[in-house]
Structure formats: C-alpha cells, structure tokens
C-alpha positions as CSV (number, residue, x, y, z in Angstrom):
1,M,-10.9,-65.7,-45.0
2,K,-9.9,-66.1,-41.4
3,I,-6.2,-65.7,-42.3
4,L,-7.0,-62.5,-44.2
5,T,-8.9,-61.1,-41.2
6,I,-6.0,-61.9,-38.9
7,K,-3.5,-60.2,-41.2
8,R,-5.8,-57.2,-41.5
9,S,-6.2,-57.0,-37.7
10,R,-2.4,-57.2,-37.3
11,T,-1.9,-54.5,-39.9
12,V,-4.4,-52.3,-38.1
13,N,-2.6,-52.9,-34.8
14,I,0.7,-52.0,-36.3
15,L,-0.7,-48.9,-37.9
16,S,-2.3,-48.0,-34.6
17,S,1.0,-48.5,-32.8
18,I,2.8,-46.3,-35.3
19,L,0.2,-43.6,-34.9
20,L,0.4,-43.8,-31.1
21,L,4.2,-43.6,-31.3
22,M,4.0,-40.6,-33.6
23,L,1.5,-38.9,-31.3
24,F,3.6,-39.6,-28.3
25,M,6.7,-38.2,-30.0
26,Q,4.8,-35.1,-31.0
27,L,3.4,-34.7,-27.4
28,H,6.9,-35.2,-26.0
29,K,8.3,-32.5,-28.4
30,M,5.5,-30.1,-27.4
31,F,6.2,-30.8,-23.7
32,T,9.9,-30.3,-24.3
33,D,9.3,-27.0,-26.1
34,R,6.9,-26.0,-23.4
35,Q,9.4,-26.9,-20.7
36,L,12.1,-25.0,-22.5
37,I,10.0,-21.9,-22.5
38,D,8.6,-22.3,-19.0
39,Q,12.1,-22.9,-17.5
40,A,14.2,-20.4,-19.4
41,K,12.3,-17.9,-21.5
42,D,8.8,-17.9,-20.2
43,W,9.0,-14.5,-18.7
44,I,10.7,-13.0,-21.7
45,Y,8.3,-14.7,-24.2
46,K,5.1,-13.9,-22.3
47,S,5.8,-10.7,-20.5
48,H,5.0,-8.7,-23.7
49,Q,1.4,-9.4,-22.8
50,V,1.7,-7.5,-19.5
51,S,0.7,-4.3,-21.1
52,P,-3.0,-3.9,-21.9
53,I,-2.1,-1.7,-24.9
54,N,0.2,-2.0,-27.9
55,L,3.4,-0.1,-27.2
56,T,6.2,1.0,-29.5
57,T,9.6,0.3,-27.9
58,L,12.5,2.6,-28.1
59,S,14.6,1.9,-31.2
60,Y,18.3,1.1,-30.8
61,N,19.0,1.0,-34.5
62,G,17.3,4.1,-35.8
63,Q,14.3,2.2,-37.0
64,R,10.8,2.2,-35.6
65,R,9.7,-1.2,-34.3
66,N,6.2,-1.8,-33.0
67,V,5.6,-4.3,-30.3
68,H,2.1,-5.7,-30.4
69,A,0.5,-8.4,-28.3
70,T,0.7,-11.4,-30.7
71,P,-2.1,-13.9,-30.0
72,G,-0.8,-16.1,-32.9
73,I,2.5,-16.9,-31.2
74,T,2.4,-20.5,-29.8
75,V,4.9,-23.0,-28.5
76,K,5.5,-24.3,-32.0
77,T,6.1,-20.9,-33.7
78,M,8.2,-19.4,-30.9
79,T,11.9,-19.7,-31.8
80,R,15.1,-18.0,-30.6
81,D,14.9,-15.4,-33.3
82,K,11.3,-14.5,-32.6
83,I,11.7,-13.3,-29.0
84,P,9.3,-10.4,-28.6
85,Q,10.4,-7.1,-27.1
86,L,9.3,-6.6,-23.5
87,P,7.2,-3.5,-23.0
88,L,9.1,-0.8,-21.2
89,Y,6.0,0.4,-19.5
90,P,3.9,-2.2,-17.7
91,L,0.9,-0.1,-17.1
92,Q,-0.9,2.7,-18.9
93,T,-3.4,4.7,-16.9
94,N,-4.0,7.7,-19.0
95,P,-3.2,9.1,-22.5
96,T,0.0,10.9,-21.3
97,Y,1.5,8.1,-19.3
98,Y,5.2,7.7,-20.0
99,G,6.0,6.2,-23.4
100,S,2.5,6.8,-24.8
101,M,3.1,10.5,-24.8
102,F,5.5,10.0,-27.7
103,N,2.5,8.5,-29.7
104,T,1.4,12.1,-30.1
105,M,4.8,13.0,-31.5
106,E,6.2,11.8,-34.9
107,R,8.2,8.9,-33.4
108,Q,9.7,7.3,-30.4
109,P,13.1,8.4,-29.0
110,N,16.2,6.8,-30.6
111,C,18.5,5.5,-27.9
112,Q,21.5,5.0,-30.2
113,D,21.4,8.7,-31.1
114,L,20.9,9.7,-27.5
115,S,23.9,7.6,-26.4
116,H,26.0,9.5,-28.9
117,R,24.7,12.8,-27.5
118,S,22.8,13.9,-30.6
119,A,21.7,17.4,-30.0
120,S,18.7,17.1,-32.2
121,E,17.6,13.9,-30.4
122,I,18.1,15.3,-26.9
123,N,16.1,18.4,-27.9
124,Y,13.4,16.2,-29.3
125,V,13.0,14.4,-26.0
126,R,13.1,17.6,-24.0
127,E,10.4,19.1,-26.3
128,A,8.2,16.1,-25.6
129,F,8.6,16.6,-21.9
130,R,7.9,20.3,-22.3
131,L,4.7,19.6,-24.2
132,H,3.6,17.0,-21.6
133,Q,4.8,18.8,-18.5
134,N,1.5,18.4,-16.9
135,R,1.3,14.7,-17.5
136,T,0.1,12.5,-14.6
137,F,1.9,9.5,-13.2
138,L,1.1,6.1,-11.8
139,S,0.1,7.0,-8.3
140,N,1.0,4.9,-5.2
141,E,-2.8,4.3,-4.7
142,L,-3.3,2.9,-8.1
143,L,-0.2,0.7,-8.0
144,A,-1.3,-0.6,-4.6
145,K,-4.6,-1.6,-6.2
146,E,-2.9,-3.2,-9.2
147,T,-0.5,-5.3,-7.1
148,Q,-3.0,-6.4,-4.6
149,Y,-3.7,-9.7,-6.4
150,C,-0.8,-11.9,-7.3
151,Q,-2.5,-13.0,-10.5
152,N,-2.4,-9.4,-11.8
153,P,-0.6,-9.2,-15.2
154,I,2.0,-6.8,-13.8
155,Y,3.7,-9.8,-12.1
156,Q,4.2,-11.5,-15.4
157,S,7.1,-9.3,-16.2
158,Y,9.0,-10.8,-13.3
159,P,11.1,-13.9,-14.2
160,N,9.7,-17.1,-12.6
161,I,12.8,-19.3,-13.0
162,S,16.6,-18.8,-13.1
163,L,17.9,-18.0,-16.6
164,S,21.0,-20.0,-16.2
165,Q,22.6,-22.6,-13.9
166,E,25.5,-20.2,-13.2
167,E,23.1,-17.6,-11.9
168,K,21.0,-20.1,-9.9
169,E,24.1,-21.4,-8.1
170,Y,25.2,-17.8,-7.2
171,P,22.3,-16.1,-5.3
172,I,22.6,-12.5,-4.3
173,A,20.9,-10.7,-1.4
174,F,19.6,-7.2,-2.0
175,T,18.5,-4.5,0.5
176,L,16.3,-1.6,-0.8
177,T,15.8,1.4,1.5
178,V,12.9,3.3,0.0
179,H,10.3,5.9,1.0
180,K,8.4,7.3,-2.0
181,N,7.5,6.9,-5.7
182,A,6.3,3.3,-5.8
183,E,6.4,3.1,-9.6
184,Q,10.1,3.8,-9.7
185,V,10.8,1.3,-6.9
186,E,8.7,-1.2,-8.8
187,R,10.8,-0.6,-11.9
188,L,14.1,-1.0,-10.0
189,L,12.8,-4.2,-8.3
190,R,11.6,-5.7,-11.6
191,S,15.0,-5.0,-13.2
192,I,17.0,-6.9,-10.5
193,Y,14.5,-9.6,-9.6
194,M,15.4,-13.2,-10.0
195,P,13.6,-16.1,-8.2
196,H,16.8,-17.5,-6.7
197,N,17.9,-14.1,-5.2
198,Y,16.8,-12.6,-1.9
199,Y,15.3,-9.2,-1.3
200,C,14.7,-7.1,1.8
201,I,12.8,-3.8,1.4
202,H,12.9,-1.3,4.3
203,V,10.1,1.2,4.0
204,D,10.5,4.4,5.8
205,N,7.7,4.6,8.4
206,K,7.0,8.2,7.2
207,S,6.0,6.8,3.9
208,S,2.3,7.0,2.8
209,P,0.0,4.0,3.6
210,A,-0.4,3.4,-0.2
211,F,3.3,3.2,-0.8
212,T,3.8,0.9,2.1
213,Q,1.0,-1.3,0.9
214,V,2.6,-1.7,-2.6
215,M,5.8,-3.0,-0.9
216,M,3.8,-5.3,1.3
217,N,2.0,-6.7,-1.8
218,Y,5.3,-7.7,-3.3
219,A,6.3,-9.6,-0.1
220,K,2.9,-11.3,-0.3
221,C,3.4,-12.4,-3.9
222,F,7.1,-13.3,-3.8
223,R,8.5,-15.7,-1.2
224,N,12.0,-14.3,-1.5
225,I,11.0,-10.7,-0.6
226,I,10.9,-9.5,3.0
227,V,9.5,-6.1,3.9
228,F,10.1,-4.0,7.1
229,N,8.5,-0.8,8.1
230,L,10.4,-0.1,11.4
231,I,12.0,3.3,11.6
232,S,12.0,6.8,10.1
233,V,15.1,7.1,7.9
234,I,17.1,10.4,7.8
235,P,20.0,9.9,5.3
236,T,22.5,11.9,7.3
237,T,21.9,10.0,10.5
238,Y,22.5,6.5,11.9
239,S,19.0,5.6,10.9
240,R,20.2,5.2,7.3
241,I,22.6,2.4,8.3
242,Q,20.2,1.0,10.9
243,A,17.7,0.2,8.1
244,D,20.5,-1.7,6.2
245,L,21.4,-3.6,9.4
246,Y,17.7,-4.7,10.0
247,C,17.6,-6.1,6.5
248,M,21.1,-7.6,6.7
249,E,20.2,-9.4,9.9
250,A,16.9,-10.7,8.4
251,L,18.6,-12.0,5.3
252,L,21.2,-13.8,7.4
253,L,18.5,-15.4,9.6
254,H,16.1,-16.4,6.8
255,H,18.5,-17.3,4.0
256,H,21.8,-19.0,4.3
257,N,23.2,-19.6,0.8
258,W,23.6,-16.2,-0.8
259,K,27.1,-15.0,-1.8
260,Y,27.0,-11.2,-1.7
261,W,24.9,-8.5,-0.1
262,I,24.2,-5.3,-2.1
263,N,22.4,-2.3,-0.6
264,L,20.4,0.1,-2.8
265,S,18.2,3.1,-2.6
266,G,15.0,3.8,-4.6
267,D,16.7,6.1,-7.1
268,D,19.4,3.6,-8.2
269,Y,19.2,1.6,-11.4
270,P,21.3,-1.4,-12.6
271,L,23.8,-1.1,-15.5
272,M,24.5,-4.9,-15.6
273,T,22.3,-7.9,-16.2
274,N,22.1,-10.4,-13.4
275,R,24.5,-12.8,-15.1
276,E,27.0,-10.0,-15.7
277,L,26.6,-9.1,-12.0
278,V,27.3,-12.7,-11.0
279,Q,30.4,-12.9,-13.2
280,Y,31.7,-9.6,-11.8
281,L,31.2,-10.6,-8.2
282,K,33.1,-13.9,-8.9
283,T,36.1,-11.9,-10.1
284,L,36.3,-10.3,-6.6
285,N,37.5,-13.7,-5.3
286,G,35.7,-13.3,-2.0
287,Q,36.7,-9.7,-1.4
288,N,34.2,-6.9,-0.6
289,D,33.6,-4.1,-3.1
290,I,33.8,-1.1,-0.6
291,E,35.3,2.3,-1.3
292,T,37.8,3.4,1.4
293,L,40.0,6.5,1.7
294,V,41.6,8.8,4.3
295,A,39.6,12.0,4.7
296,A,41.2,14.0,7.5
297,H,39.3,17.1,6.5
298,L,36.0,15.5,7.4
299,K,36.9,14.7,11.0
300,S,34.3,17.1,12.3
301,R,31.6,14.6,11.1
302,Y,32.6,12.2,13.9
303,Q,34.5,14.3,16.4
304,Y,31.2,15.9,17.8
305,H,28.0,14.4,19.1
306,Y,25.2,15.3,16.7
307,Y,21.6,15.7,17.6
308,L,18.3,16.2,15.7
309,S,16.8,19.6,16.2
310,K,13.1,20.4,16.4
311,S,13.3,21.8,12.9
312,G,14.5,18.4,11.6
313,Q,18.1,19.5,11.1
314,Y,21.0,17.2,12.2
315,L,23.3,19.5,14.1
316,P,26.6,19.2,15.9
317,S,26.6,19.8,19.6
318,T,29.5,21.5,21.5
319,R,30.5,18.2,23.1
320,F,33.5,16.4,21.6
321,K,33.3,12.7,21.2
322,S,36.0,10.6,22.8
323,P,38.4,9.1,20.3
324,I,37.4,5.5,19.3
325,S,39.0,3.3,21.9
326,L,39.9,0.2,19.8
327,N,43.3,-1.0,19.0
328,N,44.5,-0.8,15.4
329,V,41.2,0.8,14.3
330,R,41.5,4.0,12.2
331,I,38.5,5.8,10.8
332,Y,38.1,5.9,7.0
333,K,35.6,7.4,4.6
334,G,33.8,5.7,1.8
335,G,30.5,5.2,0.1
336,S,27.2,4.3,1.6
337,F,26.5,1.6,-0.9
338,I,28.6,-1.6,-1.1
339,A,28.8,-5.2,-2.2
340,A,29.9,-7.4,0.7
341,T,30.3,-11.1,1.2
342,Y,28.1,-13.3,3.3
343,E,30.9,-13.7,5.8
344,F,31.5,-10.0,6.1
345,C,27.8,-9.5,7.0
346,Q,28.1,-12.2,9.6
347,F,31.1,-10.4,11.1
348,V,29.1,-7.1,11.2
349,M,26.2,-8.6,13.0
350,S,28.2,-10.8,15.5
351,N,31.7,-9.4,16.1
352,M,32.3,-7.3,19.2
353,T,34.7,-4.9,17.5
354,A,32.1,-4.4,14.7
355,K,29.4,-3.7,17.3
356,A,31.7,-1.2,19.1
357,I,32.3,0.7,15.8
358,L,28.6,0.8,15.1
359,N,27.9,2.1,18.5
360,Y,30.6,4.8,18.1
361,F,29.0,6.2,15.0
362,N,25.4,6.2,16.2
363,D,25.4,10.0,16.8
364,T,27.7,11.2,14.1
365,F,27.1,12.9,10.8
366,L,26.7,10.7,7.7
367,P,27.9,7.6,9.5
368,S,27.0,5.4,6.5
369,E,30.1,6.9,4.8
370,N,32.4,5.9,7.6
371,I,31.1,2.6,9.0
372,W,31.6,0.3,6.0
373,A,34.9,1.9,5.1
374,T,36.2,1.6,8.6
375,L,35.1,-2.0,9.0
376,Q,36.7,-2.9,5.6
377,R,40.1,-1.6,6.9
378,I,40.3,-3.8,10.0
379,D,42.9,-6.5,9.5
380,G,41.4,-10.0,9.2
381,V,37.9,-8.9,8.4
382,P,36.2,-11.3,5.9
383,G,36.5,-9.9,2.4
384,S,38.9,-7.1,3.3
385,I,42.2,-6.5,1.4
386,H,45.2,-8.1,3.0
387,F,46.5,-5.6,5.6
388,N,50.0,-4.0,5.1
389,Q,51.5,-0.7,6.2
390,S,51.3,1.0,2.7
391,Y,47.6,0.1,2.6
392,R,46.9,2.3,5.6
393,T,46.8,5.5,3.5
394,K,46.0,4.1,0.1
395,A,42.6,5.0,-1.4
396,V,40.6,2.0,-2.7
397,S,37.8,2.6,-5.2
398,S,34.6,0.7,-5.7
399,K,32.5,-0.3,-8.6
400,S,29.2,-0.6,-6.6
401,R,27.9,2.7,-7.7
402,L,28.5,5.1,-10.6
403,T,27.7,8.6,-9.4
404,N,28.5,12.0,-10.9
405,W,29.5,14.3,-8.0
406,G,30.6,17.0,-10.3
407,S,33.5,15.2,-12.1
408,T,31.8,15.9,-15.4
409,H,29.0,18.0,-16.9
410,C,25.5,17.0,-15.7
411,Y,22.8,17.2,-18.4
412,G,20.1,16.6,-15.9
413,W,19.7,18.3,-12.5
414,W,22.0,18.9,-9.6
415,R,20.6,17.9,-6.2
416,K,22.8,18.1,-3.1
417,G,25.9,18.1,-5.2
418,Q,24.9,14.9,-7.1
419,C,23.7,14.7,-10.7
420,T,20.2,13.3,-11.4
421,Y,20.6,11.9,-14.9
422,S,18.8,12.9,-18.1
423,V,19.1,11.6,-21.6
424,G,22.2,13.8,-22.3
425,D,24.1,11.7,-19.7
426,L,23.7,8.4,-21.5
427,R,27.0,8.8,-23.3
428,W,28.8,9.2,-20.0
429,L,26.8,6.3,-18.5
430,F,27.6,4.0,-21.4
431,D,31.3,5.0,-21.5
432,K,33.6,2.0,-21.8
433,N,35.4,3.2,-18.6
434,H,32.2,2.6,-16.7
435,Q,31.3,-0.8,-18.1
436,H,32.2,-2.6,-14.8
437,Y,30.0,-0.5,-12.6
438,L,27.1,-2.4,-11.0
439,F,24.5,0.4,-10.5
440,A,24.2,4.1,-11.3
441,S,22.6,6.8,-9.2
442,K,20.5,9.0,-9.3
443,F,17.5,8.7,-11.5
444,D,14.1,10.4,-11.3
445,I,11.4,8.6,-13.4
446,R,9.1,11.6,-13.2
447,R,11.6,14.1,-14.6
448,D,13.2,11.9,-17.3
449,H,12.2,8.3,-17.8
450,V,13.8,7.9,-21.2
451,V,17.3,7.7,-19.8
452,M,16.2,4.7,-17.8
453,D,14.4,3.3,-20.8
454,C,17.6,3.3,-22.9
455,I,19.6,1.6,-20.1
456,E,16.9,-1.0,-19.8
457,L,16.7,-1.6,-23.5
458,D,20.5,-2.1,-23.6
459,R,20.3,-4.5,-20.7
460,R,17.5,-6.5,-22.3
461,N,19.4,-6.8,-25.6
462,R,22.3,-8.3,-23.7
463,M,20.0,-10.6,-21.7
464,K,18.5,-11.9,-25.0
465,Q,22.0,-12.7,-26.2
466,E,22.8,-14.5,-22.9
467,I,19.7,-16.6,-23.2
468,A,20.3,-17.4,-26.8
469,S,23.7,-18.8,-25.9
470,T,22.4,-20.8,-22.9
471,T,22.3,-24.6,-23.3
472,F,19.5,-26.3,-21.4
C-alpha cells in the first residue's frame, strides 16, 4: 500500500511537472507573440482603434472594404495576413468630416481609378466636394484639446518602436516650418514619425494660440520632438531660412547620431515610406541632395538691399549690395528644401565662410533659394559634389521635392505659380519617373484630402509589405 502511494505521488508529480512545462511554454509563446506585436507591429495592429467610429477605407482594387474596430482580435488570432487597415481619418467631429462625407454617397473613392485619371471617378469626387462644400473641419482649438493628454487615442496611430533594424540604425532629423492648419500638420507629422528619428517644429509667432498649443502638445508627448516659437516667418525673406537654422542648431546640440537633415513645410507630404527614405539616402553615399543651377537672370534678387514695407511687402531699395567678397564663391540658385548630411549642417553652423554667406543674404529676396545652393557649390564642403571646372555651370537636380511649377497640367489650383494638387494629379504623382522623389508639394487638406488619402494608402500598402518581410 505504501509503495502504491509513493508511485501515485510520483505520477502526480510528473504530471504536474508536465502541466507546468506546457503552461510555461504556452506563456512563453504568448509573451513572444506579444513581444513581436509590441516591437514591430503594435502601432499597425492597434491603431485601427484610434477612430471612435467605423470607417470605410479607400479601395485600391475597386472593391469596397470596411474597416471596423475588431474587439475579437487577440494576440493569438493576429497573423501577418490579418493586419487591419489603419483609418485614414483619426478623428470625426461631425457628420461631414472628411471621409465620412462619402458615407452619404453610394461608395468611397477608388484610388486605383483615380491614379489612372478616370474621368468618371474624378467627377465623382468633385461632386462629393461640391455637395459638401460647407463641411466643417477639425479646428485648431479642438485638436489642441484632443492632443492635450498623451493618453489620448490619437497618439496610438504613431509608431512606438522602430519597424526594422535598418531604420533604427539610420535616424533622420526633420525640421517643419509651420503656421496654420494643425490637422494637416498633424497628418504630415504622423506620416513621417518614427521613434528613432528627431523632429524640430518651428511655429510662426503669428500663429494662433490654439495652433501653437497643438505643436507644444506633441513636444510634451514625444521626447524626440522640439518646438520653437521664435520669429515671424515671411517666405520671401531671411526669416524663412532663419527658422530652419534655429532648428538645425537645436538638432545638432540635442541629438548627435542622425544621418541626414530634411526641412519641410506644412503643405508637404511624403511619397516614400521611412524605410524607402533610408535606402534612398544611403545611395547618396554621403552627398547632399541639393538643387543647384546658374540663374543670371535672377541677379536682382541679391544685387539690391531689400526691406519690409509698412504694407508688408518685401521691396528692393535703390541701394546696390556690394558683391560677395569671398574667394572662389559664386552665387547659385536652387530649392528651399533639401536633404543634407549631419556634417554639412555642422559646417553651416560653425564655418566662417558659411556664416559670411548667411550674413550676405540676410536682406535679399528669397534667400532660401540661394543660400543652400551657394553653400553646396563651395569646394570641400561636406556632402558637396567634387569640384571641377565643368561643374561650375552644370545644373544639378534634386529629389527632395516633387513640385509642379507649370511643367504639366494642374488638375488642382494654381497658387503663386505652383500647383496645389487634386485627385486628377495622382497619375502624375505616381508616375514611374517620380518614384525616387522624397516629398511632394503642395497639398491642401481642406480643398482636396482624397489625393493625400490615396498617397497614404499606397504608402501603407508598401509598409505592410516591408513589415511582412522583416525578420525579428
């Protein structure tokens, strides 16, 4: 009887050990699954819950697909082929807010048809905008309230970890110079945000208190975001580049491991995913992406001293500026927006020649179009192209910004000679000749948000493919 009891006890112990081992293995598997989601896909898996409503996303295959908050999805049931679509609209404040206005129509817009410039689909979107022309928008005041607390669901749509080791090891610094329309700035920031990157936002000191507060809220909730509210920015004056320089200096002082610096405005939008951006910057092999060309017909922009009139116009005076007194420095023209190496930014902030060039242009017209280009052409500047005699007159293009200055038809609206895109421009934006451009400009979310929706949907589809192929 005693032997039987001992054997039974041993059997119970063995069974208990087996059960404990099975439980441990199950817990370990659950933890591994949870870790996988938390570290790589948490923001994609969970950010579909950001919206308090059920949204229908834009279709890219001609079929209507509904996106509903799915309480039944758990760690066990979530697999690579069940990644839910992210909502394109993080907040809904009224029945006619953005995508919800299409709920009163027969269906959502079809991005694939729009990208092929389908006349019927373009007219369908335009008709929707016409019928809802008095729709209201997410105000700066409401967004300031929504972003006040860092636990607000709106922040769940921002990734909380790097999506790949390659991206984590290649941080990028961004500067955003903004002044209005917080919802569009929020959408831009959300589209480029990664926790390993660094961001500096310069808010025009003419901006409304509510707009400024929204930006301050982001800095409060994200450690890698800095916000300045220092000067009044007038695009045609030196203040435009001064805002960039304030942020450049702050990013150099506070963060020391980023690879490239990219400056943006509030009406830009990315065409690449973050991983694609990293891979493109690597192909530059340490060179800057700065447009430079000779533009002798624009000499009047920097031959005169300019001043700001009482009416707010930036006008030339009758006084000529003395020619720039620096050896081997010629003035070039280029774009205001660039992608520059960390070392180039150090040169700009510390080199005496660079400071002399900055000082020379501080009372000229549109100096942001001369300063970066002129600095890039100085022999020996970090990230510049190797200097030679034939290079002096050669134009060098840039992929930093895709802009329609009249080179092709604009289906949106012309403003100061530049196209503000509409859905009819998607075919041009998606053209294979433009696939290496980093950002496009300009967009206006209040006039046509669908063009941004389609770009974002295309980016997210590529991001999902990137994540599916990532090994952890």
